[in-house]
Predicted model as a PDB file, atoms N, CA, C, CB and O in Angstrom, pLDDT in the B-factor column:
MODEL        1                                                                  
ATOM      1  N   MET A   1      -6.271  -4.833  15.765  1.00 44.00           N  
ATOM      2  CA  MET A   1      -6.264  -4.061  14.534  1.00 44.00           C  
ATOM      3  C   MET A   1      -7.446  -3.101  14.546  1.00 44.00           C  
ATOM      4  CB  MET A   1      -6.315  -4.989  13.293  1.00 44.00           C  
ATOM      5  O   MET A   1      -8.582  -3.506  14.790  1.00 44.00           O  
ATOM      6  N   LYS A   2      -7.171  -1.823  14.280  1.00 51.00           N  
ATOM      7  CA  LYS A   2      -8.255  -0.854  14.263  1.00 51.00           C  
ATOM      8  C   LYS A   2      -9.035  -0.956  12.952  1.00 51.00           C  
ATOM      9  CB  LYS A   2      -7.708   0.573  14.458  1.00 51.00           C  
ATOM     10  O   LYS A   2      -8.556  -1.549  11.986  1.00 51.00           O  
ATOM     11  N   ALA A   3     -10.223  -0.384  12.923  1.00 53.00           N  
ATOM     12  CA  ALA A   3     -11.052  -0.429  11.723  1.00 53.00           C  
ATOM     13  C   ALA A   3     -10.401   0.366  10.598  1.00 53.00           C  
ATOM     14  CB  ALA A   3     -12.460   0.114  12.016  1.00 53.00           C  
ATOM     15  O   ALA A   3      -9.803   1.417  10.831  1.00 53.00           O  
ATOM     16  N   ILE A   4     -10.524  -0.142   9.389  1.00 59.00           N  
ATOM     17  CA  ILE A   4      -9.979   0.550   8.221  1.00 59.00           C  
ATOM     18  C   ILE A   4     -10.928   1.677   7.841  1.00 59.00           C  
ATOM     19  CB  ILE A   4      -9.769  -0.433   7.022  1.00 59.00           C  
ATOM     20  O   ILE A   4     -12.148   1.521   7.894  1.00 59.00           O  
ATOM     21  N   ASP A   5     -10.361   2.803   7.461  1.00 71.00           N  
ATOM     22  CA  ASP A   5     -11.088   4.001   7.050  1.00 71.00           C  
ATOM     23  C   ASP A   5     -12.174   3.646   6.023  1.00 71.00           C  
ATOM     24  CB  ASP A   5     -10.112   5.049   6.463  1.00 71.00           C  
ATOM     25  O   ASP A   5     -11.922   2.914   5.066  1.00 71.00           O  
ATOM     26  N   LYS A   6     -13.365   4.170   6.236  1.00 75.00           N  
ATOM     27  CA  LYS A   6     -14.506   3.868   5.349  1.00 75.00           C  
ATOM     28  C   LYS A   6     -14.338   4.449   3.938  1.00 75.00           C  
ATOM     29  CB  LYS A   6     -15.794   4.406   5.965  1.00 75.00           C  
ATOM     30  O   LYS A   6     -15.037   4.022   3.020  1.00 75.00           O  
ATOM     31  N   SER A   7     -13.429   5.414   3.747  1.00 88.00           N  
ATOM     32  CA  SER A   7     -13.230   5.992   2.417  1.00 88.00           C  
ATOM     33  C   SER A   7     -12.342   5.111   1.535  1.00 88.00           C  
ATOM     34  CB  SER A   7     -12.617   7.382   2.540  1.00 88.00           C  
ATOM     35  O   SER A   7     -12.116   5.427   0.366  1.00 88.00           O  
ATOM     36  N   ILE A   8     -11.844   4.015   2.090  1.00 90.00           N  
ATOM     37  CA  ILE A   8     -11.000   3.088   1.327  1.00 90.00           C  
ATOM     38  C   ILE A   8     -11.887   2.060   0.632  1.00 90.00           C  
ATOM     39  CB  ILE A   8      -9.960   2.381   2.252  1.00 90.00           C  
ATOM     40  O   ILE A   8     -12.702   1.397   1.272  1.00 90.00           O  
ATOM     41  N   LYS A   9     -11.721   1.934  -0.686  1.00 94.00           N  
ATOM     42  CA  LYS A   9     -12.438   0.919  -1.452  1.00 94.00           C  
ATOM     43  C   LYS A   9     -11.562  -0.335  -1.460  1.00 94.00           C  
ATOM     44  CB  LYS A   9     -12.764   1.415  -2.924  1.00 94.00           C  
ATOM     45  O   LYS A   9     -10.542  -0.379  -2.148  1.00 94.00           O  
ATOM     46  N   LEU A  10     -11.957  -1.337  -0.704  1.00 93.00           N  
ATOM     47  CA  LEU A  10     -11.180  -2.575  -0.623  1.00 93.00           C  
ATOM     48  C   LEU A  10     -11.409  -3.438  -1.856  1.00 93.00           C  
ATOM     49  CB  LEU A  10     -11.544  -3.359   0.647  1.00 93.00           C  
ATOM     50  O   LEU A  10     -12.521  -3.509  -2.378  1.00 93.00           O  
ATOM     51  N   PHE A  11     -10.346  -4.094  -2.316  1.00 95.00           N  
ATOM     52  CA  PHE A  11     -10.460  -5.035  -3.419  1.00 95.00           C  
ATOM     53  C   PHE A  11     -11.018  -6.351  -2.881  1.00 95.00           C  
ATOM     54  CB  PHE A  11      -9.083  -5.252  -4.119  1.00 95.00           C  
ATOM     55  O   PHE A  11     -10.832  -6.648  -1.701  1.00 95.00           O  
ATOM     56  N   PRO A  12     -11.697  -7.150  -3.712  1.00 96.00           N  
ATOM     57  CA  PRO A  12     -12.222  -8.441  -3.247  1.00 96.00           C  
ATOM     58  C   PRO A  12     -11.120  -9.347  -2.697  1.00 96.00           C  
ATOM     59  CB  PRO A  12     -12.947  -9.151  -4.386  1.00 96.00           C  
ATOM     60  O   PRO A  12     -11.345 -10.104  -1.753  1.00 96.00           O  
ATOM     61  N   GLN A  13      -9.928  -9.266  -3.293  1.00 96.00           N  
ATOM     62  CA  GLN A  13      -8.778 -10.046  -2.830  1.00 96.00           C  
ATOM     63  C   GLN A  13      -7.544  -9.163  -2.891  1.00 96.00           C  
ATOM     64  CB  GLN A  13      -8.582 -11.338  -3.687  1.00 96.00           C  
ATOM     65  O   GLN A  13      -7.384  -8.406  -3.848  1.00 96.00           O  
ATOM     66  N   PRO A  14      -6.664  -9.237  -1.894  1.00 95.00           N  
ATOM     67  CA  PRO A  14      -5.417  -8.468  -1.982  1.00 95.00           C  
ATOM     68  C   PRO A  14      -4.632  -8.885  -3.224  1.00 95.00           C  
ATOM     69  CB  PRO A  14      -4.555  -8.669  -0.707  1.00 95.00           C  
ATOM     70  O   PRO A  14      -4.681 -10.040  -3.650  1.00 95.00           O  
ATOM     71  N   ALA A  15      -3.915  -7.931  -3.791  1.00 97.00           N  
ATOM     72  CA  ALA A  15      -3.087  -8.187  -4.966  1.00 97.00           C  
ATOM     73  C   ALA A  15      -1.647  -7.783  -4.642  1.00 97.00           C  
ATOM     74  CB  ALA A  15      -3.623  -7.408  -6.218  1.00 97.00           C  
ATOM     75  O   ALA A  15      -1.402  -7.075  -3.665  1.00 97.00           O  
ATOM     76  N   GLN A  16      -0.712  -8.230  -5.451  1.00 97.00           N  
ATOM     77  CA  GLN A  16       0.688  -7.936  -5.181  1.00 97.00           C  
ATOM     78  C   GLN A  16       1.143  -6.697  -5.942  1.00 97.00           C  
ATOM     79  CB  GLN A  16       1.562  -9.130  -5.549  1.00 97.00           C  
ATOM     80  O   GLN A  16       0.790  -6.493  -7.103  1.00 97.00           O  
ATOM     81  N   GLY A  17       1.939  -5.873  -5.255  1.00 98.00           N  
ATOM     82  CA  GLY A  17       2.579  -4.715  -5.860  1.00 98.00           C  
ATOM     83  C   GLY A  17       4.052  -4.726  -5.492  1.00 98.00           C  
ATOM     84  O   GLY A  17       4.468  -5.469  -4.603  1.00 98.00           O  
ATOM     85  N   HIS A  18       4.838  -3.910  -6.167  1.00 98.00           N  
ATOM     86  CA  HIS A  18       6.279  -3.838  -5.915  1.00 98.00           C  
ATOM     87  C   HIS A  18       6.663  -2.389  -5.635  1.00 98.00           C  
ATOM     88  CB  HIS A  18       7.090  -4.402  -7.125  1.00 98.00           C  
ATOM     89  O   HIS A  18       6.324  -1.480  -6.392  1.00 98.00           O  
ATOM     90  N   VAL A  19       7.373  -2.199  -4.537  1.00 98.00           N  
ATOM     91  CA  VAL A  19       7.743  -0.860  -4.086  1.00 98.00           C  
ATOM     92  C   VAL A  19       8.758  -0.245  -5.053  1.00 98.00           C  
ATOM     93  CB  VAL A  19       8.321  -0.906  -2.648  1.00 98.00           C  
ATOM     94  O   VAL A  19       9.776  -0.856  -5.378  1.00 98.00           O  
ATOM     95  N   GLU A  20       8.462   0.967  -5.500  1.00 98.00           N  
ATOM     96  CA  GLU A  20       9.367   1.752  -6.351  1.00 98.00           C  
ATOM     97  C   GLU A  20      10.034   2.854  -5.535  1.00 98.00           C  
ATOM     98  CB  GLU A  20       8.600   2.364  -7.549  1.00 98.00           C  
ATOM     99  O   GLU A  20      11.184   3.209  -5.796  1.00 98.00           O  
ATOM    100  N   GLN A  21       9.318   3.399  -4.543  1.00 98.00           N  
ATOM    101  CA  GLN A  21       9.830   4.446  -3.658  1.00 98.00           C  
ATOM    102  C   GLN A  21       9.422   4.073  -2.240  1.00 98.00           C  
ATOM    103  CB  GLN A  21       9.284   5.877  -4.061  1.00 98.00           C  
ATOM    104  O   GLN A  21       8.270   3.705  -2.009  1.00 98.00           O  
ATOM    105  N   SER A  22      10.335   4.160  -1.297  1.00 98.00           N  
ATOM    106  CA  SER A  22      10.120   3.722   0.086  1.00 98.00           C  
ATOM    107  C   SER A  22       8.794   4.219   0.663  1.00 98.00           C  
ATOM    108  CB  SER A  22      11.263   4.202   0.960  1.00 98.00           C  
ATOM    109  O   SER A  22       8.347   5.330   0.377  1.00 98.00           O  
ATOM    110  N   ILE A  23       8.176   3.360   1.485  1.00 98.00           N  
ATOM    111  CA  ILE A  23       6.954   3.705   2.203  1.00 98.00           C  
ATOM    112  C   ILE A  23       7.243   3.518   3.687  1.00 98.00           C  
ATOM    113  CB  ILE A  23       5.728   2.825   1.733  1.00 98.00           C  
ATOM    114  O   ILE A  23       7.782   2.489   4.095  1.00 98.00           O  
ATOM    115  N   ALA A  24       6.886   4.507   4.484  1.00 97.00           N  
ATOM    116  CA  ALA A  24       7.050   4.457   5.935  1.00 97.00           C  
ATOM    117  C   ALA A  24       5.701   4.778   6.570  1.00 97.00           C  
ATOM    118  CB  ALA A  24       8.160   5.457   6.423  1.00 97.00           C  
ATOM    119  O   ALA A  24       4.802   5.269   5.886  1.00 97.00           O  
ATOM    120  N   PRO A  25       5.543   4.507   7.868  1.00 93.00           N  
ATOM    121  CA  PRO A  25       4.240   4.699   8.507  1.00 93.00           C  
ATOM    122  C   PRO A  25       3.579   6.063   8.256  1.00 93.00           C  
ATOM    123  CB  PRO A  25       4.394   4.508   9.968  1.00 93.00           C  
ATOM    124  O   PRO A  25       2.370   6.115   8.032  1.00 93.00           O  
ATOM    125  N   GLU A  26       4.319   7.137   8.288  1.00 90.00           N  
ATOM    126  CA  GLU A  26       3.728   8.457   8.076  1.00 90.00           C  
ATOM    127  C   GLU A  26       4.207   9.106   6.780  1.00 90.00           C  
ATOM    128  CB  GLU A  26       4.051   9.362   9.249  1.00 90.00           C  
ATOM    129  O   GLU A  26       4.147  10.327   6.633  1.00 90.00           O  
ATOM    130  N   HIS A  27       4.687   8.282   5.835  1.00 96.00           N  
ATOM    131  CA  HIS A  27       5.242   8.807   4.595  1.00 96.00           C  
ATOM    132  C   HIS A  27       4.794   7.954   3.411  1.00 96.00           C  
ATOM    133  CB  HIS A  27       6.776   8.860   4.669  1.00 96.00           C  
ATOM    134  O   HIS A  27       5.078   6.757   3.354  1.00 96.00           O  
ATOM    135  N   MET A  28       4.087   8.586   2.461  1.00 97.00           N  
ATOM    136  CA  MET A  28       3.676   7.864   1.260  1.00 97.00           C  
ATOM    137  C   MET A  28       4.873   7.582   0.370  1.00 97.00           C  
ATOM    138  CB  MET A  28       2.618   8.657   0.488  1.00 97.00           C  
ATOM    139  O   MET A  28       5.868   8.307   0.388  1.00 97.00           O  
ATOM    140  N   GLY A  29       4.759   6.529  -0.398  1.00 98.00           N  
ATOM    141  CA  GLY A  29       5.770   6.180  -1.379  1.00 98.00           C  
ATOM    142  C   GLY A  29       5.097   5.869  -2.699  1.00 98.00           C  
ATOM    143  O   GLY A  29       4.009   6.368  -2.988  1.00 98.00           O  
ATOM    144  N   ARG A  30       5.747   5.045  -3.495  1.00 98.00           N  
ATOM    145  CA  ARG A  30       5.181   4.660  -4.794  1.00 98.00           C  
ATOM    146  C   ARG A  30       5.326   3.156  -4.989  1.00 98.00           C  
ATOM    147  CB  ARG A  30       5.875   5.429  -5.954  1.00 98.00           C  
ATOM    148  O   ARG A  30       6.307   2.539  -4.576  1.00 98.00           O  
ATOM    149  N   VAL A  31       4.295   2.587  -5.643  1.00 98.00           N  
ATOM    150  CA  VAL A  31       4.223   1.144  -5.882  1.00 98.00           C  
ATOM    151  C   VAL A  31       3.874   0.895  -7.340  1.00 98.00           C  
ATOM    152  CB  VAL A  31       3.179   0.472  -4.946  1.00 98.00           C  
ATOM    153  O   VAL A  31       3.014   1.564  -7.911  1.00 98.00           O  
ATOM    154  N   ARG A  32       4.557  -0.080  -7.934  1.00 98.00           N  
ATOM    155  CA  ARG A  32       4.176  -0.538  -9.283  1.00 98.00           C  
ATOM    156  C   ARG A  32       3.087  -1.587  -9.100  1.00 98.00           C  
ATOM    157  CB  ARG A  32       5.422  -1.129 -10.089  1.00 98.00           C  
ATOM    158  O   ARG A  32       3.275  -2.591  -8.413  1.00 98.00           O  
ATOM    159  N   PHE A  33       1.935  -1.327  -9.737  1.00 98.00           N  
ATOM    160  CA  PHE A  33       0.767  -2.198  -9.592  1.00 98.00           C  
ATOM    161  C   PHE A  33       0.028  -2.250 -10.922  1.00 98.00           C  
ATOM    162  CB  PHE A  33      -0.176  -1.698  -8.452  1.00 98.00           C  
ATOM    163  O   PHE A  33      -0.360  -1.215 -11.465  1.00 98.00           O  
ATOM    164  N   GLN A  34      -0.162  -3.436 -11.434  1.00 96.00           N  
ATOM    165  CA  GLN A  34      -0.872  -3.664 -12.693  1.00 96.00           C  
ATOM    166  C   GLN A  34      -0.330  -2.791 -13.825  1.00 96.00           C  
ATOM    167  CB  GLN A  34      -2.359  -3.402 -12.507  1.00 96.00           C  
ATOM    168  O   GLN A  34      -1.096  -2.211 -14.596  1.00 96.00           O  
ATOM    169  N   GLY A  35       1.001  -2.704 -13.913  1.00 96.00           N  
ATOM    170  CA  GLY A  35       1.641  -2.007 -15.024  1.00 96.00           C  
ATOM    171  C   GLY A  35       1.779  -0.507 -14.875  1.00 96.00           C  
ATOM    172  O   GLY A  35       2.326   0.144 -15.765  1.00 96.00           O  
ATOM    173  N   SER A  36       1.299   0.068 -13.770  1.00 97.00           N  
ATOM    174  CA  SER A  36       1.402   1.511 -13.550  1.00 97.00           C  
ATOM    175  C   SER A  36       2.040   1.778 -12.194  1.00 97.00           C  
ATOM    176  CB  SER A  36       0.009   2.185 -13.639  1.00 97.00           C  
ATOM    177  O   SER A  36       2.046   0.912 -11.320  1.00 97.00           O  
ATOM    178  N   ILE A  37       2.575   2.981 -12.026  1.00 98.00           N  
ATOM    179  CA  ILE A  37       3.126   3.378 -10.741  1.00 98.00           C  
ATOM    180  C   ILE A  37       2.124   4.290 -10.046  1.00 98.00           C  
ATOM    181  CB  ILE A  37       4.501   4.085 -10.911  1.00 98.00           C  
ATOM    182  O   ILE A  37       1.663   5.279 -10.615  1.00 98.00           O  
ATOM    183  N   TRP A  38       1.796   3.938  -8.800  1.00 98.00           N  
ATOM    184  CA  TRP A  38       0.790   4.639  -8.001  1.00 98.00           C  
ATOM    185  C   TRP A  38       1.416   5.198  -6.725  1.00 98.00           C  
ATOM    186  CB  TRP A  38      -0.379   3.696  -7.655  1.00 98.00           C  
ATOM    187  O   TRP A  38       2.403   4.662  -6.223  1.00 98.00           O  
ATOM    188  N   LYS A  39       0.834   6.275  -6.209  1.00 98.00           N  
ATOM    189  CA  LYS A  39       1.148   6.683  -4.845  1.00 98.00           C  
ATOM    190  C   LYS A  39       0.594   5.591  -3.939  1.00 98.00           C  
ATOM    191  CB  LYS A  39       0.543   8.112  -4.493  1.00 98.00           C  
ATOM    192  O   LYS A  39      -0.425   4.974  -4.250  1.00 98.00           O  
ATOM    193  N   ALA A  40       1.269   5.358  -2.817  1.00 98.00           N  
ATOM    194  CA  ALA A  40       0.821   4.296  -1.916  1.00 98.00           C  
ATOM    195  C   ALA A  40       1.105   4.675  -0.473  1.00 98.00           C  
ATOM    196  CB  ALA A  40       1.505   2.961  -2.261  1.00 98.00           C  
ATOM    197  O   ALA A  40       2.063   5.387  -0.170  1.00 98.00           O  
ATOM    198  N   LYS A  41       0.235   4.175   0.418  1.00 97.00           N  
ATOM    199  CA  LYS A  41       0.418   4.395   1.856  1.00 97.00           C  
ATOM    200  C   LYS A  41       0.025   3.124   2.587  1.00 97.00           C  
ATOM    201  CB  LYS A  41      -0.423   5.614   2.362  1.00 97.00           C  
ATOM    202  O   LYS A  41      -0.688   2.274   2.053  1.00 97.00           O  
ATOM    203  N   PHE A  42       0.508   3.010   3.831  1.00 96.00           N  
ATOM    204  CA  PHE A  42       0.159   1.859   4.650  1.00 96.00           C  
ATOM    205  C   PHE A  42      -1.281   1.952   5.140  1.00 96.00           C  
ATOM    206  CB  PHE A  42       1.112   1.742   5.834  1.00 96.00           C  
ATOM    207  O   PHE A  42      -1.803   3.045   5.358  1.00 96.00           O  
ATOM    208  N   ALA A  43      -1.916   0.798   5.312  1.00 93.00           N  
ATOM    209  CA  ALA A  43      -3.269   0.727   5.851  1.00 93.00           C  
ATOM    210  C   ALA A  43      -3.290   1.134   7.323  1.00 93.00           C  
ATOM    211  CB  ALA A  43      -3.837  -0.689   5.683  1.00 93.00           C  
ATOM    212  O   ALA A  43      -4.283   1.680   7.802  1.00 93.00           O  
ATOM    213  N   GLU A  44      -2.199   0.871   8.040  1.00 90.00           N  
ATOM    214  CA  GLU A  44      -2.084   1.210   9.459  1.00 90.00           C  
ATOM    215  C   GLU A  44      -0.683   1.751   9.714  1.00 90.00           C  
ATOM    216  CB  GLU A  44      -2.379  -0.033  10.368  1.00 90.00           C  
ATOM    217  O   GLU A  44       0.220   1.569   8.898  1.00 90.00           O  
ATOM    218  N   SER A  45      -0.509   2.417  10.849  1.00 89.00           N  
ATOM    219  CA  SER A  45       0.755   3.115  11.100  1.00 89.00           C  
ATOM    220  C   SER A  45       1.823   2.288  11.818  1.00 89.00           C  
ATOM    221  CB  SER A  45       0.483   4.332  11.897  1.00 89.00           C  
ATOM    222  O   SER A  45       2.908   2.809  12.077  1.00 89.00           O  
ATOM    223  N   HIS A  46       1.560   1.027  12.147  1.00 91.00           N  
ATOM    224  CA  HIS A  46       2.544   0.263  12.916  1.00 91.00           C  
ATOM    225  C   HIS A  46       3.518  -0.566  12.067  1.00 91.00           C  
ATOM    226  CB  HIS A  46       1.826  -0.646  13.854  1.00 91.00           C  
ATOM    227  O   HIS A  46       4.384  -1.244  12.619  1.00 91.00           O  
ATOM    228  N   TYR A  47       3.391  -0.521  10.755  1.00 93.00           N  
ATOM    229  CA  TYR A  47       4.272  -1.319   9.900  1.00 93.00           C  
ATOM    230  C   TYR A  47       5.663  -0.711   9.798  1.00 93.00           C  
ATOM    231  CB  TYR A  47       3.670  -1.462   8.510  1.00 93.00           C  
ATOM    232  O   TYR A  47       5.829   0.506   9.869  1.00 93.00           O  
ATOM    233  N   LYS A  48       6.657  -1.572   9.630  1.00 95.00           N  
ATOM    234  CA  LYS A  48       8.029  -1.117   9.404  1.00 95.00           C  
ATOM    235  C   LYS A  48       8.150  -0.651   7.956  1.00 95.00           C  
ATOM    236  CB  LYS A  48       9.066  -2.251   9.718  1.00 95.00           C  
ATOM    237  O   LYS A  48       7.447  -1.156   7.081  1.00 95.00           O  
ATOM    238  N   PRO A  49       9.041   0.314   7.696  1.00 96.00           N  
ATOM    239  CA  PRO A  49       9.206   0.806   6.321  1.00 96.00           C  
ATOM    240  C   PRO A  49       9.541  -0.315   5.332  1.00 96.00           C  
ATOM    241  CB  PRO A  49      10.300   1.865   6.277  1.00 96.00           C  
ATOM    242  O   PRO A  49      10.169  -1.312   5.686  1.00 96.00           O  
ATOM    243  N   VAL A  50       9.112  -0.127   4.106  1.00 97.00           N  
ATOM    244  CA  VAL A  50       9.471  -1.032   3.009  1.00 97.00           C  
ATOM    245  C   VAL A  50      10.287  -0.237   2.002  1.00 97.00           C  
ATOM    246  CB  VAL A  50       8.193  -1.665   2.333  1.00 97.00           C  
ATOM    247  O   VAL A  50      10.101   0.970   1.844  1.00 97.00           O  
ATOM    248  N   GLU A  51      11.185  -0.925   1.329  1.00 98.00           N  
ATOM    249  CA  GLU A  51      12.154  -0.281   0.440  1.00 98.00           C  
ATOM    250  C   GLU A  51      11.935  -0.712  -1.009  1.00 98.00           C  
ATOM    251  CB  GLU A  51      13.589  -0.615   0.879  1.00 98.00           C  
ATOM    252  O   GLU A  51      11.275  -1.720  -1.261  1.00 98.00           O  
ATOM    253  N   PRO A  52      12.486   0.047  -1.968  1.00 98.00           N  
ATOM    254  CA  PRO A  52      12.377  -0.339  -3.372  1.00 98.00           C  
ATOM    255  C   PRO A  52      12.813  -1.790  -3.583  1.00 98.00           C  
ATOM    256  CB  PRO A  52      13.218   0.595  -4.244  1.00 98.00           C  
ATOM    257  O   PRO A  52      13.832  -2.240  -3.059  1.00 98.00           O  
ATOM    258  N   GLY A  53      12.016  -2.495  -4.359  1.00 97.00           N  
ATOM    259  CA  GLY A  53      12.276  -3.909  -4.629  1.00 97.00           C  
ATOM    260  C   GLY A  53      11.464  -4.841  -3.740  1.00 97.00           C  
ATOM    261  O   GLY A  53      11.268  -6.007  -4.084  1.00 97.00           O  
ATOM    262  N   ASP A  54      10.985  -4.337  -2.587  1.00 98.00           N  
ATOM    263  CA  ASP A  54      10.143  -5.150  -1.703  1.00 98.00           C  
ATOM    264  C   ASP A  54       8.762  -5.341  -2.318  1.00 98.00           C  
ATOM    265  CB  ASP A  54      10.021  -4.495  -0.308  1.00 98.00           C  
ATOM    266  O   ASP A  54       8.318  -4.541  -3.141  1.00 98.00           O  
ATOM    267  N   SER A  55       8.094  -6.409  -1.909  1.00 97.00           N  
ATOM    268  CA  SER A  55       6.714  -6.647  -2.320  1.00 97.00           C  
ATOM    269  C   SER A  55       5.758  -6.164  -1.239  1.00 97.00           C  
ATOM    270  CB  SER A  55       6.480  -8.143  -2.617  1.00 97.00           C  
ATOM    271  O   SER A  55       6.083  -6.178  -0.052  1.00 97.00           O  
ATOM    272  N   VAL A  56       4.583  -5.738  -1.664  1.00 98.00           N  
ATOM    273  CA  VAL A  56       3.514  -5.354  -0.739  1.00 98.00           C  
ATOM    274  C   VAL A  56       2.218  -5.990  -1.209  1.00 98.00           C  
ATOM    275  CB  VAL A  56       3.370  -3.802  -0.646  1.00 98.00           C  
ATOM    276  O   VAL A  56       2.068  -6.336  -2.380  1.00 98.00           O  
ATOM    277  N   LYS A  57       1.281  -6.140  -0.276  1.00 97.00           N  
ATOM    278  CA  LYS A  57      -0.065  -6.566  -0.628  1.00 97.00           C  
ATOM    279  C   LYS A  57      -0.919  -5.311  -0.764  1.00 97.00           C  
ATOM    280  CB  LYS A  57      -0.660  -7.554   0.442  1.00 97.00           C  
ATOM    281  O   LYS A  57      -0.980  -4.489   0.150  1.00 97.00           O  
ATOM    282  N   VAL A  58      -1.567  -5.172  -1.897  1.00 97.00           N  
ATOM    283  CA  VAL A  58      -2.433  -4.031  -2.160  1.00 97.00           C  
ATOM    284  C   VAL A  58      -3.844  -4.426  -1.710  1.00 97.00           C  
ATOM    285  CB  VAL A  58      -2.401  -3.614  -3.690  1.00 97.00           C  
ATOM    286  O   VAL A  58      -4.458  -5.335  -2.269  1.00 97.00           O  
ATOM    287  N   LEU A  59      -4.339  -3.725  -0.690  1.00 96.00           N  
ATOM    288  CA  LEU A  59      -5.657  -4.042  -0.126  1.00 96.00           C  
ATOM    289  C   LEU A  59      -6.788  -3.317  -0.833  1.00 96.00           C  
ATOM    290  CB  LEU A  59      -5.687  -3.700   1.342  1.00 96.00           C  
ATOM    291  O   LEU A  59      -7.905  -3.827  -0.916  1.00 96.00           O  
ATOM    292  N   GLY A  60      -6.497  -2.121  -1.346  1.00 96.00           N  
ATOM    293  CA  GLY A  60      -7.542  -1.326  -1.972  1.00 96.00           C  
ATOM    294  C   GLY A  60      -7.012   0.021  -2.397  1.00 96.00           C  
ATOM    295  O   GLY A  60      -5.806   0.213  -2.549  1.00 96.00           O  
ATOM    296  N   VAL A  61      -7.935   0.960  -2.590  1.00 96.00           N  
ATOM    297  CA  VAL A  61      -7.576   2.282  -3.073  1.00 96.00           C  
ATOM    298  C   VAL A  61      -8.384   3.333  -2.322  1.00 96.00           C  
ATOM    299  CB  VAL A  61      -7.809   2.394  -4.595  1.00 96.00           C  
ATOM    300  O   VAL A  61      -9.552   3.127  -1.994  1.00 96.00           O  
ATOM    301  N   GLN A  62      -7.738   4.459  -2.059  1.00 95.00           N  
ATOM    302  CA  GLN A  62      -8.393   5.603  -1.432  1.00 95.00           C  
ATOM    303  C   GLN A  62      -8.126   6.791  -2.347  1.00 95.00           C  
ATOM    304  CB  GLN A  62      -7.865   5.861   0.051  1.00 95.00           C  
ATOM    305  O   GLN A  62      -7.021   7.334  -2.364  1.00 95.00           O  
ATOM    306  N   GLY A  63      -9.136   7.189  -3.104  1.00 94.00           N  
ATOM    307  CA  GLY A  63      -8.913   8.218  -4.122  1.00 94.00           C  
ATOM    308  C   GLY A  63      -7.981   7.670  -5.182  1.00 94.00           C  
ATOM    309  O   GLY A  63      -8.305   6.693  -5.858  1.00 94.00           O  
ATOM    310  N   ILE A  64      -6.813   8.303  -5.332  1.00 95.00           N  
ATOM    311  CA  ILE A  64      -5.815   7.831  -6.307  1.00 95.00           C  
ATOM    312  C   ILE A  64      -4.591   7.248  -5.611  1.00 95.00           C  
ATOM    313  CB  ILE A  64      -5.387   8.978  -7.236  1.00 95.00           C  
ATOM    314  O   ILE A  64      -3.514   7.175  -6.202  1.00 95.00           O  
ATOM    315  N   THR A  65      -4.752   6.836  -4.360  1.00 97.00           N  
ATOM    316  CA  THR A  65      -3.649   6.287  -3.572  1.00 97.00           C  
ATOM    317  C   THR A  65      -3.943   4.840  -3.196  1.00 97.00           C  
ATOM    318  CB  THR A  65      -3.408   7.134  -2.304  1.00 97.00           C  
ATOM    319  O   THR A  65      -5.016   4.539  -2.673  1.00 97.00           O  
ATOM    320  N   LEU A  66      -2.993   3.941  -3.461  1.00 98.00           N  
ATOM    321  CA  LEU A  66      -3.145   2.548  -3.054  1.00 98.00           C  
ATOM    322  C   LEU A  66      -2.961   2.433  -1.546  1.00 98.00           C  
ATOM    323  CB  LEU A  66      -2.135   1.641  -3.799  1.00 98.00           C  
ATOM    324  O   LEU A  66      -2.180   3.171  -0.945  1.00 98.00           O  
ATOM    325  N   VAL A  67      -3.677   1.514  -0.957  1.00 97.00           N  
ATOM    326  CA  VAL A  67      -3.559   1.199   0.462  1.00 97.00           C  
ATOM    327  C   VAL A  67      -2.929  -0.185   0.548  1.00 97.00           C  
ATOM    328  CB  VAL A  67      -4.960   1.253   1.202  1.00 97.00           C  
ATOM    329  O   VAL A  67      -3.477  -1.157   0.027  1.00 97.00           O  
ATOM    330  N   VAL A  68      -1.764  -0.273   1.212  1.00 97.00           N  
ATOM    331  CA  VAL A  68      -0.954  -1.486   1.182  1.00 97.00           C  
ATOM    332  C   VAL A  68      -0.533  -1.919   2.583  1.00 97.00           C  
ATOM    333  CB  VAL A  68       0.275  -1.273   0.314  1.00 97.00           C  
ATOM    334  O   VAL A  68      -0.614  -1.156   3.546  1.00 97.00           O  
ATOM    335  N   ILE A  69      -0.077  -3.175   2.661  1.00 96.00           N  
ATOM    336  CA  ILE A  69       0.601  -3.704   3.841  1.00 96.00           C  
ATOM    337  C   ILE A  69       1.833  -4.454   3.336  1.00 96.00           C  
ATOM    338  CB  ILE A  69      -0.351  -4.645   4.702  1.00 96.00           C  
ATOM    339  O   ILE A  69       1.849  -4.915   2.194  1.00 96.00           O  
ATOM    340  N   PRO A  70       2.866  -4.581   4.175  1.00 96.00           N  
ATOM    341  CA  PRO A  70       4.035  -5.352   3.749  1.00 96.00           C  
ATOM    342  C   PRO A  70       3.653  -6.794   3.411  1.00 96.00           C  
ATOM    343  CB  PRO A  70       5.111  -5.334   4.843  1.00 96.00           C  
ATOM    344  O   PRO A  70       2.778  -7.377   4.051  1.00 96.00           O  
ATOM    345  N   ASP A  71       4.304  -7.353   2.420  1.00 93.00           N  
ATOM    346  CA  ASP A  71       4.088  -8.748   2.033  1.00 93.00           C  
ATOM    347  C   ASP A  71       5.106  -9.578   2.806  1.00 93.00           C  
ATOM    348  CB  ASP A  71       4.231  -8.960   0.465  1.00 93.00           C  
ATOM    349  O   ASP A  71       6.276  -9.648   2.431  1.00 93.00           O  
ATOM    350  N   GLU A  72       4.655 -10.201   3.877  1.00 80.00           N  
ATOM    351  CA  GLU A  72       5.589 -10.904   4.763  1.00 80.00           C  
ATOM    352  C   GLU A  72       5.738 -12.344   4.443  1.00 80.00           C  
ATOM    353  CB  GLU A  72       5.164 -10.777   6.161  1.00 80.00           C  
ATOM    354  O   GLU A  72       6.493 -13.049   5.112  1.00 80.00           O  
TER     355      GLU A  72                                                      
ENDMDL                                                                          
END                                                                             
């Protein structure tokens, strides 16, 4: 696993979010998190796409974009 970008503010513990718009390795989507819908992207580029209704683990935030991984 490569190092995570230093501009990402990691949360103390991953939290759960729910995909509203598909997320793919090079394509941002949207995630419902803590009652709001956020832009979201994968922490790394090797993950398989996730679809609406799937769960993701929210690792942190970069600006106004959530950084997520699939919830396996």
